[in-house]
HTML snippet that shows the backbone in 3Dmol.js (N, CA, C, O; Angstrom):
<script src="https://3Dmol.org/build/3Dmol-min.js"></script>
<div id="view" style="width:600px;height:400px;position:relative"></div>
<script>
const pdb = `
ATOM      1  N   UNK A   1      -8.170  19.637 -11.709  1.00  0.00           N
ATOM      2  CA  UNK A   1      -8.782  18.906 -10.626  1.00  0.00           C
ATOM      3  C   UNK A   1      -9.033  19.771  -9.414  1.00  0.00           C
ATOM      4  O   UNK A   1      -8.245  20.655  -9.075  1.00  0.00           O
ATOM      5  N   UNK A   2     -10.113  19.502  -8.792  1.00  0.00           N
ATOM      6  CA  UNK A   2     -10.548  20.277  -7.651  1.00  0.00           C
ATOM      7  C   UNK A   2      -9.577  20.178  -6.479  1.00  0.00           C
ATOM      8  O   UNK A   2      -9.229  21.171  -5.841  1.00  0.00           O
ATOM      9  N   UNK A   3      -9.155  18.943  -6.222  1.00  0.00           N
ATOM     10  CA  UNK A   3      -8.248  18.717  -5.095  1.00  0.00           C
ATOM     11  C   UNK A   3      -6.886  19.428  -5.301  1.00  0.00           C
ATOM     12  O   UNK A   3      -6.340  19.989  -4.351  1.00  0.00           O
ATOM     13  N   UNK A   4      -6.354  19.406  -6.499  1.00  0.00           N
ATOM     14  CA  UNK A   4      -5.150  20.112  -6.865  1.00  0.00           C
ATOM     15  C   UNK A   4      -5.304  21.557  -6.553  1.00  0.00           C
ATOM     16  O   UNK A   4      -4.430  22.149  -5.920  1.00  0.00           O
ATOM     17  N   UNK A   5      -6.341  22.122  -6.956  1.00  0.00           N
ATOM     18  CA  UNK A   5      -6.620  23.539  -6.760  1.00  0.00           C
ATOM     19  C   UNK A   5      -6.633  23.912  -5.232  1.00  0.00           C
ATOM     20  O   UNK A   5      -6.071  24.925  -4.815  1.00  0.00           O
ATOM     21  N   UNK A   6      -7.283  23.062  -4.455  1.00  0.00           N
ATOM     22  CA  UNK A   6      -7.395  23.226  -3.019  1.00  0.00           C
ATOM     23  C   UNK A   6      -6.037  23.060  -2.352  1.00  0.00           C
ATOM     24  O   UNK A   6      -5.724  23.775  -1.400  1.00  0.00           O
ATOM     25  N   UNK A   7      -5.249  22.151  -2.826  1.00  0.00           N
ATOM     26  CA  UNK A   7      -3.882  21.960  -2.259  1.00  0.00           C
ATOM     27  C   UNK A   7      -3.041  23.188  -2.527  1.00  0.00           C
ATOM     28  O   UNK A   7      -2.340  23.664  -1.634  1.00  0.00           O
ATOM     29  N   UNK A   8      -3.099  23.724  -3.771  1.00  0.00           N
ATOM     30  CA  UNK A   8      -2.302  24.904  -4.057  1.00  0.00           C
ATOM     31  C   UNK A   8      -2.733  26.071  -3.218  1.00  0.00           C
ATOM     32  O   UNK A   8      -1.888  26.902  -2.882  1.00  0.00           O
ATOM     33  N   UNK A   9      -4.005  26.194  -2.850  1.00  0.00           N
ATOM     34  CA  UNK A   9      -4.485  27.254  -1.972  1.00  0.00           C
ATOM     35  C   UNK A   9      -3.972  27.048  -0.567  1.00  0.00           C
ATOM     36  O   UNK A   9      -3.677  28.016   0.135  1.00  0.00           O
ATOM     37  N   UNK A  10      -3.860  25.812  -0.147  1.00  0.00           N
ATOM     38  CA  UNK A  10      -3.478  25.459   1.239  1.00  0.00           C
ATOM     39  C   UNK A  10      -2.020  25.541   1.487  1.00  0.00           C
ATOM     40  O   UNK A  10      -1.589  26.058   2.518  1.00  0.00           O
ATOM     41  N   UNK A  11      -1.224  25.030   0.544  1.00  0.00           N
ATOM     42  CA  UNK A  11       0.262  25.038   0.720  1.00  0.00           C
ATOM     43  C   UNK A  11       0.828  26.440   0.791  1.00  0.00           C
ATOM     44  O   UNK A  11       0.342  27.364   0.138  1.00  0.00           O
ATOM     45  N   UNK A  12       1.858  26.577   1.593  1.00  0.00           N
ATOM     46  CA  UNK A  12       2.508  27.790   1.875  1.00  0.00           C
ATOM     47  C   UNK A  12       3.775  27.978   0.927  1.00  0.00           C
ATOM     48  O   UNK A  12       4.410  27.001   0.529  1.00  0.00           O
ATOM     49  N   UNK A  13       4.094  29.234   0.602  1.00  0.00           N
ATOM     50  CA  UNK A  13       5.325  29.412  -0.150  1.00  0.00           C
ATOM     51  C   UNK A  13       6.509  29.505   0.792  1.00  0.00           C
ATOM     52  O   UNK A  13       7.653  29.372   0.357  1.00  0.00           O
ATOM     53  N   UNK A  14       6.252  29.736   2.102  1.00  0.00           N
ATOM     54  CA  UNK A  14       7.307  29.985   3.055  1.00  0.00           C
ATOM     55  C   UNK A  14       7.620  28.857   4.054  1.00  0.00           C
ATOM     56  O   UNK A  14       8.778  28.677   4.430  1.00  0.00           O
ATOM     57  N   UNK A  15       6.609  28.103   4.484  1.00  0.00           N
ATOM     58  CA  UNK A  15       6.801  27.061   5.493  1.00  0.00           C
ATOM     59  C   UNK A  15       6.429  25.657   4.906  1.00  0.00           C
ATOM     60  O   UNK A  15       5.296  25.478   4.459  1.00  0.00           O
ATOM     61  N   UNK A  16       7.317  24.708   4.901  1.00  0.00           N
ATOM     62  CA  UNK A  16       6.973  23.374   4.511  1.00  0.00           C
ATOM     63  C   UNK A  16       5.879  22.815   5.412  1.00  0.00           C
ATOM     64  O   UNK A  16       5.880  23.081   6.614  1.00  0.00           O
ATOM     65  N   UNK A  17       4.927  22.030   4.844  1.00  0.00           N
ATOM     66  CA  UNK A  17       3.850  21.500   5.640  1.00  0.00           C
ATOM     67  C   UNK A  17       3.845  19.983   5.541  1.00  0.00           C
ATOM     68  O   UNK A  17       4.055  19.402   4.476  1.00  0.00           O
ATOM     69  N   UNK A  18       3.608  19.387   6.644  1.00  0.00           N
ATOM     70  CA  UNK A  18       3.424  17.874   6.651  1.00  0.00           C
ATOM     71  C   UNK A  18       2.034  17.546   6.119  1.00  0.00           C
ATOM     72  O   UNK A  18       1.205  18.430   5.906  1.00  0.00           O
ATOM     73  N   UNK A  19       1.801  16.241   5.909  1.00  0.00           N
ATOM     74  CA  UNK A  19       0.464  15.796   5.481  1.00  0.00           C
ATOM     75  C   UNK A  19      -0.609  16.154   6.514  1.00  0.00           C
ATOM     76  O   UNK A  19      -1.709  16.559   6.139  1.00  0.00           O
ATOM     77  N   UNK A  20      -0.317  16.015   7.756  1.00  0.00           N
ATOM     78  CA  UNK A  20      -1.264  16.371   8.818  1.00  0.00           C
ATOM     79  C   UNK A  20      -1.637  17.834   8.796  1.00  0.00           C
ATOM     80  O   UNK A  20      -2.814  18.175   8.915  1.00  0.00           O
ATOM     81  N   UNK A  21      -0.619  18.741   8.640  1.00  0.00           N
ATOM     82  CA  UNK A  21      -0.844  20.104   8.584  1.00  0.00           C
ATOM     83  C   UNK A  21      -1.699  20.505   7.399  1.00  0.00           C
ATOM     84  O   UNK A  21      -2.567  21.372   7.499  1.00  0.00           O
ATOM     85  N   UNK A  22      -1.432  19.849   6.263  1.00  0.00           N
ATOM     86  CA  UNK A  22      -2.243  20.131   5.082  1.00  0.00           C
ATOM     87  C   UNK A  22      -3.661  19.784   5.302  1.00  0.00           C
ATOM     88  O   UNK A  22      -4.567  20.541   4.953  1.00  0.00           O
ATOM     89  N   UNK A  23      -3.864  18.636   5.883  1.00  0.00           N
ATOM     90  CA  UNK A  23      -5.192  18.139   6.160  1.00  0.00           C
ATOM     91  C   UNK A  23      -5.951  19.074   7.183  1.00  0.00           C
ATOM     92  O   UNK A  23      -7.140  19.362   7.045  1.00  0.00           O
ATOM     93  N   UNK A  24      -5.229  19.485   8.132  1.00  0.00           N
ATOM     94  CA  UNK A  24      -5.860  20.358   9.208  1.00  0.00           C
ATOM     95  C   UNK A  24      -6.191  21.753   8.653  1.00  0.00           C
ATOM     96  O   UNK A  24      -7.108  22.409   9.146  1.00  0.00           O
ATOM     97  N   UNK A  25      -5.449  22.209   7.631  1.00  0.00           N
ATOM     98  CA  UNK A  25      -5.696  23.528   7.070  1.00  0.00           C
ATOM     99  C   UNK A  25      -6.847  23.545   6.021  1.00  0.00           C
ATOM    100  O   UNK A  25      -7.299  24.614   5.610  1.00  0.00           O
ATOM    101  N   UNK A  26      -7.294  22.383   5.612  1.00  0.00           N
ATOM    102  CA  UNK A  26      -8.476  22.362   4.745  1.00  0.00           C
ATOM    103  C   UNK A  26      -9.670  22.896   5.507  1.00  0.00           C
ATOM    104  O   UNK A  26      -9.806  22.657   6.707  1.00  0.00           O
ATOM    105  N   UNK A  27     -10.542  23.623   4.808  1.00  0.00           N
ATOM    106  CA  UNK A  27     -11.740  24.149   5.349  1.00  0.00           C
ATOM    107  C   UNK A  27     -12.672  22.962   5.747  1.00  0.00           C
ATOM    108  O   UNK A  27     -12.718  21.936   5.068  1.00  0.00           O
ATOM    109  N   UNK A  28     -13.381  23.140   6.829  1.00  0.00           N
ATOM    110  CA  UNK A  28     -14.295  22.072   7.283  1.00  0.00           C
ATOM    111  C   UNK A  28     -15.394  21.920   6.254  1.00  0.00           C
ATOM    112  O   UNK A  28     -15.810  20.793   5.987  1.00  0.00           O
ATOM    113  N   UNK A  29     -15.874  22.973   5.676  1.00  0.00           N
ATOM    114  CA  UNK A  29     -16.933  22.959   4.667  1.00  0.00           C
ATOM    115  C   UNK A  29     -16.474  22.124   3.410  1.00  0.00           C
ATOM    116  O   UNK A  29     -17.238  21.369   2.809  1.00  0.00           O
ATOM    117  N   UNK A  30     -15.231  22.318   3.088  1.00  0.00           N
ATOM    118  CA  UNK A  30     -14.679  21.620   1.883  1.00  0.00           C
ATOM    119  C   UNK A  30     -14.673  20.085   2.146  1.00  0.00           C
ATOM    120  O   UNK A  30     -15.074  19.280   1.306  1.00  0.00           O
ATOM    121  N   UNK A  31     -14.204  19.743   3.339  1.00  0.00           N
ATOM    122  CA  UNK A  31     -14.110  18.372   3.677  1.00  0.00           C
ATOM    123  C   UNK A  31     -15.543  17.734   3.797  1.00  0.00           C
ATOM    124  O   UNK A  31     -15.731  16.579   3.415  1.00  0.00           O
ATOM    125  N   UNK A  32     -16.488  18.454   4.301  1.00  0.00           N
ATOM    126  CA  UNK A  32     -17.877  17.952   4.372  1.00  0.00           C
ATOM    127  C   UNK A  32     -18.461  17.769   2.981  1.00  0.00           C
ATOM    128  O   UNK A  32     -19.207  16.817   2.755  1.00  0.00           O
ATOM    129  N   UNK A  33     -18.140  18.663   2.033  1.00  0.00           N
ATOM    130  CA  UNK A  33     -18.622  18.600   0.671  1.00  0.00           C
ATOM    131  C   UNK A  33     -17.988  17.415  -0.096  1.00  0.00           C
ATOM    132  O   UNK A  33     -18.573  16.880  -1.037  1.00  0.00           O
ATOM    133  N   UNK A  34     -16.817  17.040   0.326  1.00  0.00           N
ATOM    134  CA  UNK A  34     -16.074  16.000  -0.460  1.00  0.00           C
ATOM    135  C   UNK A  34     -15.655  14.871   0.466  1.00  0.00           C
ATOM    136  O   UNK A  34     -14.459  14.695   0.696  1.00  0.00           O
ATOM    137  N   UNK A  35     -16.614  14.080   1.019  1.00  0.00           N
ATOM    138  CA  UNK A  35     -16.251  13.039   1.955  1.00  0.00           C
ATOM    139  C   UNK A  35     -15.523  11.805   1.322  1.00  0.00           C
ATOM    140  O   UNK A  35     -14.907  10.979   1.996  1.00  0.00           O
ATOM    141  N   UNK A  36     -15.652  11.763  -0.013  1.00  0.00           N
ATOM    142  CA  UNK A  36     -15.069  10.609  -0.668  1.00  0.00           C
ATOM    143  C   UNK A  36     -13.523  10.615  -0.876  1.00  0.00           C
ATOM    144  O   UNK A  36     -12.921   9.609  -1.251  1.00  0.00           O
ATOM    145  N   UNK A  37     -12.920  11.798  -0.613  1.00  0.00           N
ATOM    146  CA  UNK A  37     -11.450  11.863  -0.746  1.00  0.00           C
ATOM    147  C   UNK A  37     -10.748  11.020   0.291  1.00  0.00           C
ATOM    148  O   UNK A  37     -11.110  11.037   1.467  1.00  0.00           O
ATOM    149  N   UNK A  38      -9.733  10.274  -0.148  1.00  0.00           N
ATOM    150  CA  UNK A  38      -9.040   9.401   0.812  1.00  0.00           C
ATOM    151  C   UNK A  38      -7.572   9.895   0.839  1.00  0.00           C
ATOM    152  O   UNK A  38      -7.139  10.807   0.135  1.00  0.00           O
ATOM    153  N   UNK A  39      -6.863   9.178   1.739  1.00  0.00           N
ATOM    154  CA  UNK A  39      -5.426   9.431   1.897  1.00  0.00           C
ATOM    155  C   UNK A  39      -4.666   9.263   0.618  1.00  0.00           C
ATOM    156  O   UNK A  39      -3.795  10.064   0.281  1.00  0.00           O
ATOM    157  N   UNK A  40      -5.014   8.174  -0.120  1.00  0.00           N
ATOM    158  CA  UNK A  40      -4.378   7.872  -1.397  1.00  0.00           C
ATOM    159  C   UNK A  40      -4.602   8.942  -2.446  1.00  0.00           C
ATOM    160  O   UNK A  40      -3.706   9.254  -3.230  1.00  0.00           O
ATOM    161  N   UNK A  41      -5.812   9.508  -2.457  1.00  0.00           N
ATOM    162  CA  UNK A  41      -6.097  10.609  -3.414  1.00  0.00           C
ATOM    163  C   UNK A  41      -5.227  11.825  -3.089  1.00  0.00           C
ATOM    164  O   UNK A  41      -4.740  12.518  -3.982  1.00  0.00           O
ATOM    165  N   UNK A  42      -5.044  12.063  -1.791  1.00  0.00           N
ATOM    166  CA  UNK A  42      -4.206  13.217  -1.415  1.00  0.00           C
ATOM    167  C   UNK A  42      -2.763  12.976  -1.839  1.00  0.00           C
ATOM    168  O   UNK A  42      -2.139  13.868  -2.415  1.00  0.00           O
ATOM    169  N   UNK A  43      -2.222  11.802  -1.571  1.00  0.00           N
ATOM    170  CA  UNK A  43      -0.797  11.497  -1.921  1.00  0.00           C
ATOM    171  C   UNK A  43      -0.692  11.496  -3.433  1.00  0.00           C
ATOM    172  O   UNK A  43       0.299  12.025  -3.935  1.00  0.00           O
ATOM    173  N   UNK A  44      -1.602  10.961  -4.191  1.00  0.00           N
ATOM    174  CA  UNK A  44      -1.565  11.001  -5.632  1.00  0.00           C
ATOM    175  C   UNK A  44      -1.557  12.419  -6.178  1.00  0.00           C
ATOM    176  O   UNK A  44      -0.802  12.741  -7.095  1.00  0.00           O
ATOM    177  N   UNK A  45      -2.388  13.244  -5.614  1.00  0.00           N
ATOM    178  CA  UNK A  45      -2.483  14.634  -6.075  1.00  0.00           C
ATOM    179  C   UNK A  45      -1.188  15.410  -5.751  1.00  0.00           C
ATOM    180  O   UNK A  45      -0.754  16.251  -6.538  1.00  0.00           O
ATOM    181  N   UNK A  46      -0.582  15.122  -4.595  1.00  0.00           N
ATOM    182  CA  UNK A  46       0.703  15.804  -4.230  1.00  0.00           C
ATOM    183  C   UNK A  46       1.752  15.403  -5.163  1.00  0.00           C
ATOM    184  O   UNK A  46       2.539  16.253  -5.578  1.00  0.00           O
ATOM    185  N   UNK A  47       1.839  14.104  -5.554  1.00  0.00           N
ATOM    186  CA  UNK A  47       2.897  13.642  -6.426  1.00  0.00           C
ATOM    187  C   UNK A  47       2.638  14.205  -7.899  1.00  0.00           C
ATOM    188  O   UNK A  47       3.578  14.477  -8.646  1.00  0.00           O
ATOM    189  N   UNK A  48       1.384  14.351  -8.244  1.00  0.00           N
ATOM    190  CA  UNK A  48       1.078  15.002  -9.564  1.00  0.00           C
ATOM    191  C   UNK A  48       1.545  16.424  -9.590  1.00  0.00           C
ATOM    192  O   UNK A  48       2.121  16.868 -10.584  1.00  0.00           O
ATOM    193  N   UNK A  49       1.309  17.169  -8.504  1.00  0.00           N
ATOM    194  CA  UNK A  49       1.748  18.587  -8.439  1.00  0.00           C
ATOM    195  C   UNK A  49       3.287  18.662  -8.409  1.00  0.00           C
ATOM    196  O   UNK A  49       3.840  19.629  -8.933  1.00  0.00           O
ATOM    197  N   UNK A  50       4.004  17.684  -7.819  1.00  0.00           N
ATOM    198  CA  UNK A  50       5.389  17.605  -7.841  1.00  0.00           C
ATOM    199  C   UNK A  50       5.915  17.490  -9.296  1.00  0.00           C
ATOM    200  O   UNK A  50       6.805  18.226  -9.721  1.00  0.00           O
ATOM    201  N   UNK A  51       5.325  16.540 -10.026  1.00  0.00           N
ATOM    202  CA  UNK A  51       5.652  16.303 -11.395  1.00  0.00           C
ATOM    203  C   UNK A  51       5.424  17.542 -12.281  1.00  0.00           C
ATOM    204  O   UNK A  51       6.140  17.752 -13.261  1.00  0.00           O
ATOM    205  N   UNK A  52       4.443  18.336 -11.933  1.00  0.00           N
ATOM    206  CA  UNK A  52       4.142  19.559 -12.653  1.00  0.00           C
ATOM    207  C   UNK A  52       5.084  20.769 -12.204  1.00  0.00           C
ATOM    208  O   UNK A  52       5.047  21.861 -12.771  1.00  0.00           O
ATOM    209  N   UNK A  53       5.897  20.489 -11.181  1.00  0.00           N
ATOM    210  CA  UNK A  53       6.842  21.428 -10.566  1.00  0.00           C
ATOM    211  C   UNK A  53       6.142  22.641  -9.992  1.00  0.00           C
ATOM    212  O   UNK A  53       6.632  23.769 -10.060  1.00  0.00           O
ATOM    213  N   UNK A  54       4.960  22.364  -9.415  1.00  0.00           N
ATOM    214  CA  UNK A  54       4.272  23.475  -8.696  1.00  0.00           C
ATOM    215  C   UNK A  54       4.570  23.394  -7.242  1.00  0.00           C
ATOM    216  O   UNK A  54       4.419  24.398  -6.545  1.00  0.00           O
ATOM    217  N   UNK A  55       4.990  22.252  -6.726  1.00  0.00           N
ATOM    218  CA  UNK A  55       5.337  22.099  -5.315  1.00  0.00           C
ATOM    219  C   UNK A  55       6.641  21.285  -5.290  1.00  0.00           C
ATOM    220  O   UNK A  55       7.025  20.627  -6.257  1.00  0.00           O
ATOM    221  N   UNK A  56       7.317  21.375  -4.088  1.00  0.00           N
ATOM    222  CA  UNK A  56       8.505  20.652  -3.922  1.00  0.00           C
ATOM    223  C   UNK A  56       8.417  19.895  -2.589  1.00  0.00           C
ATOM    224  O   UNK A  56       7.859  20.418  -1.624  1.00  0.00           O
ATOM    225  N   UNK A  57       8.960  18.673  -2.524  1.00  0.00           N
ATOM    226  CA  UNK A  57       8.953  17.897  -1.291  1.00  0.00           C
ATOM    227  C   UNK A  57      10.371  17.716  -0.767  1.00  0.00           C
ATOM    228  O   UNK A  57      11.362  17.803  -1.491  1.00  0.00           O
ATOM    229  N   UNK A  58      10.403  17.449   0.587  1.00  0.00           N
ATOM    230  CA  UNK A  58      11.651  17.121   1.225  1.00  0.00           C
ATOM    231  C   UNK A  58      11.335  16.169   2.334  1.00  0.00           C
ATOM    232  O   UNK A  58      10.204  16.083   2.812  1.00  0.00           O
ATOM    233  N   UNK A  59      12.351  15.456   2.733  1.00  0.00           N
ATOM    234  CA  UNK A  59      12.212  14.442   3.796  1.00  0.00           C
ATOM    235  C   UNK A  59      11.781  13.088   3.172  1.00  0.00           C
ATOM    236  O   UNK A  59      11.649  12.962   1.955  1.00  0.00           O
ATOM    237  N   UNK A  60      11.576  12.116   4.022  1.00  0.00           N
ATOM    238  CA  UNK A  60      11.236  10.784   3.584  1.00  0.00           C
ATOM    239  C   UNK A  60      10.032  10.240   4.419  1.00  0.00           C
ATOM    240  O   UNK A  60       9.903  10.513   5.612  1.00  0.00           O
ATOM    241  N   UNK A  61       9.202   9.493   3.758  1.00  0.00           N
ATOM    242  CA  UNK A  61       8.061   8.756   4.332  1.00  0.00           C
ATOM    243  C   UNK A  61       7.291   9.627   5.340  1.00  0.00           C
ATOM    244  O   UNK A  61       6.659  10.610   4.954  1.00  0.00           O
ATOM    245  N   UNK A  62       7.345   9.270   6.602  1.00  0.00           N
ATOM    246  CA  UNK A  62       6.540   9.947   7.645  1.00  0.00           C
ATOM    247  C   UNK A  62       6.947  11.349   7.892  1.00  0.00           C
ATOM    248  O   UNK A  62       6.103  12.135   8.321  1.00  0.00           O
ATOM    249  N   UNK A  63       8.164  11.738   7.660  1.00  0.00           N
ATOM    250  CA  UNK A  63       8.574  13.083   7.919  1.00  0.00           C
ATOM    251  C   UNK A  63       8.635  13.949   6.682  1.00  0.00           C
ATOM    252  O   UNK A  63       9.284  14.995   6.681  1.00  0.00           O
ATOM    253  N   UNK A  64       7.990  13.537   5.673  1.00  0.00           N
ATOM    254  CA  UNK A  64       7.921  14.256   4.348  1.00  0.00           C
ATOM    255  C   UNK A  64       7.107  15.526   4.490  1.00  0.00           C
ATOM    256  O   UNK A  64       6.047  15.575   5.114  1.00  0.00           O
ATOM    257  N   UNK A  65       7.672  16.544   3.873  1.00  0.00           N
ATOM    258  CA  UNK A  65       6.998  17.894   3.903  1.00  0.00           C
ATOM    259  C   UNK A  65       6.902  18.387   2.454  1.00  0.00           C
ATOM    260  O   UNK A  65       7.692  17.984   1.600  1.00  0.00           O
ATOM    261  N   UNK A  66       5.920  19.269   2.187  1.00  0.00           N
ATOM    262  CA  UNK A  66       5.748  19.915   0.908  1.00  0.00           C
ATOM    263  C   UNK A  66       5.718  21.401   1.056  1.00  0.00           C
ATOM    264  O   UNK A  66       5.266  21.923   2.076  1.00  0.00           O
ATOM    265  N   UNK A  67       6.199  22.100   0.038  1.00  0.00           N
ATOM    266  CA  UNK A  67       6.150  23.576   0.007  1.00  0.00           C
ATOM    267  C   UNK A  67       5.850  23.942  -1.387  1.00  0.00           C
ATOM    268  O   UNK A  67       6.261  23.254  -2.321  1.00  0.00           O
ATOM    269  N   UNK A  68       5.122  25.042  -1.560  1.00  0.00           N
ATOM    270  CA  UNK A  68       4.731  25.559  -2.881  1.00  0.00           C
ATOM    271  C   UNK A  68       5.888  26.375  -3.437  1.00  0.00           C
ATOM    272  O   UNK A  68       6.527  27.143  -2.718  1.00  0.00           O
ATOM    273  N   UNK A  69       6.151  26.192  -4.756  1.00  0.00           N
ATOM    274  CA  UNK A  69       7.196  26.941  -5.414  1.00  0.00           C
ATOM    275  C   UNK A  69       6.636  28.139  -6.147  1.00  0.00           C
ATOM    276  O   UNK A  69       5.517  28.133  -6.659  1.00  0.00           O
ATOM    277  N   UNK A  70       7.488  29.194  -6.174  1.00  0.00           N
ATOM    278  CA  UNK A  70       7.102  30.402  -6.973  1.00  0.00           C
ATOM    279  C   UNK A  70       7.062  30.049  -8.374  1.00  0.00           C
ATOM    280  O   UNK A  70       7.925  29.293  -8.819  1.00  0.00           O
ATOM    281  N   UNK A  71       6.105  30.539  -9.156  1.00  0.00           N
ATOM    282  CA  UNK A  71       6.114  30.305 -10.609  1.00  0.00           C
ATOM    283  C   UNK A  71       7.308  30.996 -11.269  1.00  0.00           C
ATOM    284  O   UNK A  71       7.665  32.124 -10.927  1.00  0.00           O
ATOM    285  N   UNK A  72       7.888  30.315 -12.187  1.00  0.00           N
ATOM    286  CA  UNK A  72       9.084  30.799 -12.867  1.00  0.00           C
ATOM    287  C   UNK A  72       8.604  31.873 -13.858  1.00  0.00           C
ATOM    288  O   UNK A  72       7.541  31.756 -14.467  1.00  0.00           O
ATOM    289  N   UNK A  73       9.412  32.901 -13.990  1.00  0.00           N
ATOM    290  CA  UNK A  73       9.114  33.978 -14.930  1.00  0.00           C
ATOM    291  C   UNK A  73       9.545  33.577 -16.280  1.00  0.00           C
ATOM    292  O   UNK A  73      10.581  32.932 -16.446  1.00  0.00           O
ATOM    293  N   UNK A  74       8.735  33.963 -17.304  1.00  0.00           N
ATOM    294  CA  UNK A  74       9.054  33.644 -18.655  1.00  0.00           C
ATOM    295  C   UNK A  74      10.217  34.501 -19.177  1.00  0.00           C
ATOM    296  O   UNK A  74      10.537  35.540 -18.601  1.00  0.00           O
ATOM    297  N   UNK A  75      10.823  34.069 -20.237  1.00  0.00           N
ATOM    298  CA  UNK A  75      11.917  34.877 -20.829  1.00  0.00           C
ATOM    299  C   UNK A  75      11.431  36.247 -21.261  1.00  0.00           C
ATOM    300  O   UNK A  75      12.135  37.243 -21.093  1.00  0.00           O
ATOM    301  N   UNK A  76      10.206  36.301 -21.828  1.00  0.00           N
ATOM    302  CA  UNK A  76       9.656  37.605 -22.262  1.00  0.00           C
ATOM    303  C   UNK A  76       9.450  38.563 -21.094  1.00  0.00           C
ATOM    304  O   UNK A  76       9.785  39.744 -21.187  1.00  0.00           O
ATOM    305  N   UNK A  77       8.916  38.070 -20.031  1.00  0.00           N
ATOM    306  CA  UNK A  77       8.751  38.947 -18.846  1.00  0.00           C
ATOM    307  C   UNK A  77      10.077  39.470 -18.239  1.00  0.00           C
ATOM    308  O   UNK A  77      10.162  40.606 -17.773  1.00  0.00           O
ATOM    309  N   UNK A  78      11.061  38.633 -18.262  1.00  0.00           N
ATOM    310  CA  UNK A  78      12.382  39.029 -17.767  1.00  0.00           C
ATOM    311  C   UNK A  78      13.015  40.070 -18.683  1.00  0.00           C
ATOM    312  O   UNK A  78      13.662  41.008 -18.218  1.00  0.00           O
ATOM    313  N   UNK A  79      12.822  39.896 -19.993  1.00  0.00           N
ATOM    314  CA  UNK A  79      13.339  40.889 -20.921  1.00  0.00           C
ATOM    315  C   UNK A  79      12.612  42.254 -20.849  1.00  0.00           C
ATOM    316  O   UNK A  79      13.217  43.320 -20.959  1.00  0.00           O
ATOM    317  N   UNK A  80      11.335  42.158 -20.667  1.00  0.00           N
ATOM    318  CA  UNK A  80      10.585  43.410 -20.492  1.00  0.00           C
ATOM    319  C   UNK A  80      10.951  44.170 -19.258  1.00  0.00           C
ATOM    320  O   UNK A  80      10.977  45.400 -19.274  1.00  0.00           O
ATOM    321  N   UNK A  81      11.245  43.452 -18.154  1.00  0.00           N
ATOM    322  CA  UNK A  81      11.659  44.030 -16.908  1.00  0.00           C
ATOM    323  C   UNK A  81      12.973  44.686 -17.115  1.00  0.00           C
ATOM    324  O   UNK A  81      13.208  45.792 -16.628  1.00  0.00           O
ATOM    325  N   UNK A  82      13.879  43.996 -17.862  1.00  0.00           N
ATOM    326  CA  UNK A  82      15.146  44.530 -18.076  1.00  0.00           C
ATOM    327  C   UNK A  82      15.128  45.859 -18.893  1.00  0.00           C
ATOM    328  O   UNK A  82      15.933  46.764 -18.671  1.00  0.00           O
ATOM    329  N   UNK A  83      14.204  45.917 -19.809  1.00  0.00           N
ATOM    330  CA  UNK A  83      14.102  47.055 -20.696  1.00  0.00           C
ATOM    331  C   UNK A  83      13.482  48.296 -20.010  1.00  0.00           C
ATOM    332  O   UNK A  83      13.618  49.394 -20.550  1.00  0.00           O
ATOM    333  N   UNK A  84      12.830  48.176 -18.883  1.00  0.00           N
ATOM    334  CA  UNK A  84      12.172  49.264 -18.189  1.00  0.00           C
ATOM    335  C   UNK A  84      13.168  50.231 -17.683  1.00  0.00           C
ATOM    336  O   UNK A  84      12.800  51.229 -17.063  1.00  0.00           O
TER     337      UNK A  84
END
`;
const viewer = $3Dmol.createViewer("view");
viewer.addModel(pdb, "pdb");
viewer.setStyle({}, {cartoon: {color: "spectrum"}});
viewer.zoomTo();
viewer.render();
</script>
């Protein structure tokens, strides 16, 4: 999904972001190209990314923040690093 891809580009690995910060960090061109996106689409996409374990949330309701998680290393990559 295009919105998921844009959210992953926008979210930080280091600083949790509120919904307002996420929206403000979107490119103006992107928002003009996709005027049909709503608040519900954004919330639905964030919850989908949480279920996929690509992002993590903290807080409740209005003070909720999201942060991007580092991808987990596979067992094979960890073994290869160990053997080097």
